[in-house]
Each structure stands twice: as C-alpha cells, then as structure tokens.
N, C-alpha and C positions, 0 to 999 in steps of 0.2 A: 560154408564146407570147415567141415574140418581141419584143423594143421596139426601135421606128424613131424614131432621134434624129436632129435635122437642127437645122442650122447654120447661120442664112439667112445670106452675104456675099455686099453687093454693096457695089459700089462709086460711083463717080464723081461727086461733091462741084461742084453747079451756079453756085452763086455763097459769099459767107461766109456758115453758120454757125451758124444757129440754139441746135441741141441739137448740139455735138460730145465726138468724145475720144477720147481719143490718139490719138498711128498703132500703142501699139503693145498695143491694148487692145483686148476681146473683136471673132467677123463683131459686121459691124452689116446695118441693114437702109437698103435706102435712100428716102428720102419725098422728092418734085421736088412744091417748095412756091411759092406765092405768095400775097405782105402785099402792103394792100390798106393809101396809107397816104394821105397831101394834099400827098405830096410824089411820088406815083405811085404804079404797079403795079411793085415785086418782083418778082427771083429770087431764091429759097437751094433750097439746100438743110437739109434735118433727116435724120444718124441715129442707129443708135434699137438699141443688142444683144440679141438673139433668138435663147431657145433653146425648140425646139418640141419634143415628142414627142405622141406616134401608137403606140399598137400594130400590128405589121407587117399583122396577116391578126384580125377576125373574125368573127364566125359570124353569116347572118342573122339583123333581126330581135335582135341580144342587143345591153345597153348595153356604154358604154365609154368612157373616157377620152382630152380632146385639151387640154394641157397649153402655155401660149403665156409663159414666160415672161422677161415686159421687165427685159435690166441695168442696172445703174449708168448711171449719166450725169454730168455738169457743164455747167451753162447757161455760156456764156459772162457776162461784167461789161462787154465794147462785142465788138459790129460793123462795121468800116468808118465807126470816129469816133459814131456812137452808143452813147448806155450803154444798155444792157440789164437796165430797175428790175425788171422778172418779168414770168410771165407764168400768164394766168391759164387756166379755163376749158374746161380741155383734154380732147378726147374720143377716143374713141381707137373704129375701127369693128374687129369678126373676121368676117368672115359664116361660119352653119352651111353649113356644107359639103355639097354638093349629094348626094345620096346616102344619106343623112343626115336625122334626127328632134332638134329637144331637145326635150329632159327638165330640166337645169339651166347654172347659170351661176353662179360663186364668184370669187373672188378677195384670197386669200392673199399676205400678208408687204404688199413697199413704202417711204419714207420720206423724208422733208426733203420732204413734198409741202402741207403744214401745210394739211390736207384728211383723211376720211374719201373715199378713191376708192368709189365706186358704182360695178354692172353691169345692163343691164335686156336686156333683149328688144324689139327694136326688128323685126316683123315678123321677117327671119332674116337676122339679125342682133346678134350680141349688140355693146352699147353699153358702150364701159371711159368713165368721168364722172373727172376730176379737176377740184375748185372753185378751190385752190390760197388763193395765190397762190405762189409758186416764184420763189424775187429770184433777177435775176442774181446770177454767175459761184455760188453756190450748188452741191450736193451731192442727187442726188436718185437714188429709186430710185420707177417705176414693179412697179403689184403683178403678182404674176404671176395671170392667166387661167384658169381651169380649165373647162372645159365637156364637159356627162354629154353623153353623144349615144344614140339608138335605128339601128344598121348600117341598110341599105336588103336592098336582094334580089343574091341573090348571086352572080358575078360582077362587081358594079358596083366603082370605089376612090372610094374619099371621099379629096378632098384637101381638107386647111388653104388660105388663101391669110388675104392680110391684105386688106384693105376697097379698094374708087377705081381710077378709068380716071379721072381728068381733074383740071383744079381745078372744071371743074364738078359732080365730080361724091368730092371728099374720103372720104381714111374715115378721114381727121385732119388734127381742126381746131383750132383755139385762137385768143387774143389774148396779143399782147407788149405790151408797156409800155417806149416806148423814148423816148431824152431825146436830143435835139436843141440844143446851144447851152441855152435860155431855157426852148425847147418843150417839154413831153412830150404824147406822143400813145399810141393804141389801137387800135395794129393786129389787124385782125381779119388769121390766118393759115391756107388754109385747103394741102391735099396728098394725094400722091396717093401708094404707091410707086411708083418704075419702075428698075428692075424690076419684077416681082411673080411670080418662082417658087411652085411647092407649096411647104407650110413639112414640111410630114407630107402619107403619104401610106401609104392603108388598105387594104388589099383583103378587102373582101367573099366568105366560101368558107368 
C-alpha cells in the first residue's frame, strides 16, 4: 500500500517568536498566539517543524496508523527585551479525524523536556502534555504522536489536522515565565494553527 507523506509548510510570523527555528531549518507549522501579561495582551507566532505520515488508502473498517512527528527546535533566551526564563505546562491537541474512530495513542522520543510527556484522549482529541520546565535558550524535541485508528465507510476521506480555530478555541497552550528588569511574570499563552491545511489525507476504498 502506498504511503502518503506530508511536510506542512506554513509561514508568516505575527510578532516576535516564543519558539523559533533557524531560517534554514525544516518546514514548519505556524501558530498564531496570544500571551496574557500584566502589561496587556501581546500577539506572537510559534513555529514548529512537523512531518506527518499516513497511508494513502485503507479498506473500510480496517485499522491504520497516523504519525505526527514534531521536529527539534530551540527556545530563544530573549524576546523583545524580555528574558524568557522557561516554558511550562505545554499542551498540544490533535483531533481524531472525521470518518475514523479512535483505537489508541502512543508517544515516542522527545528530548530536553525535563519531564515525561503524556497523551490522553479528551472527547475526540488526543492531548499531548509536557509539564517541563524547558529553560529559555534550550534545545528541545517534542515526542512523536502515533494515532491508531479504525477507518469508516467506503468512499470517505480521513484528513489529519491540528486542533484550534481561535485564541478562545486553542490547539496549543503553555505558560511562559518571563523577566523584565526586576519583575518575573508567568504568562499564559494560547495558540491556534493559522492557516490549518490537512497534514495527511487517506481515502477509504
């Protein structure tokens, strides 16, 4: 059976990055983010390398796997004069695609996270949680998510996408600890993928 391989290539930072990748790094997914601080709300962008794989076709009611491979990145040590001390309590959401049913979810790999990542099912969404902390300036790699699914009816299409449609309906949340002069703040950050094309496409036939 042929394998569909998708590298999500998105762009356009909104303001300075909390997460950043070198200009020559792998293709990236782009999240529009909003940080809530005592100085007000600030818009920014988060970039994350993503390599997603799924079979091109699958038979009705058969089981198959989708993998979402999150590539290495590095936190900046400073953002617009603010020192980024660490990131904690990161949650990344991947919906269970329409025309499929959930069987299981597993995580493999990951490094520089200072905690053991976990994955759970929340309704029809797989939620990856990384407690951290990940220090500012540190290299890291989020774990690879493998979703085991059961295909639905013949003729339907299974598309993998990231979760989130707005700041109030985010697919990625985290807490950033930042320092400005003598003040240290914990700032909640909510993000959604913008744009959000399909990562993979599997035809049931």
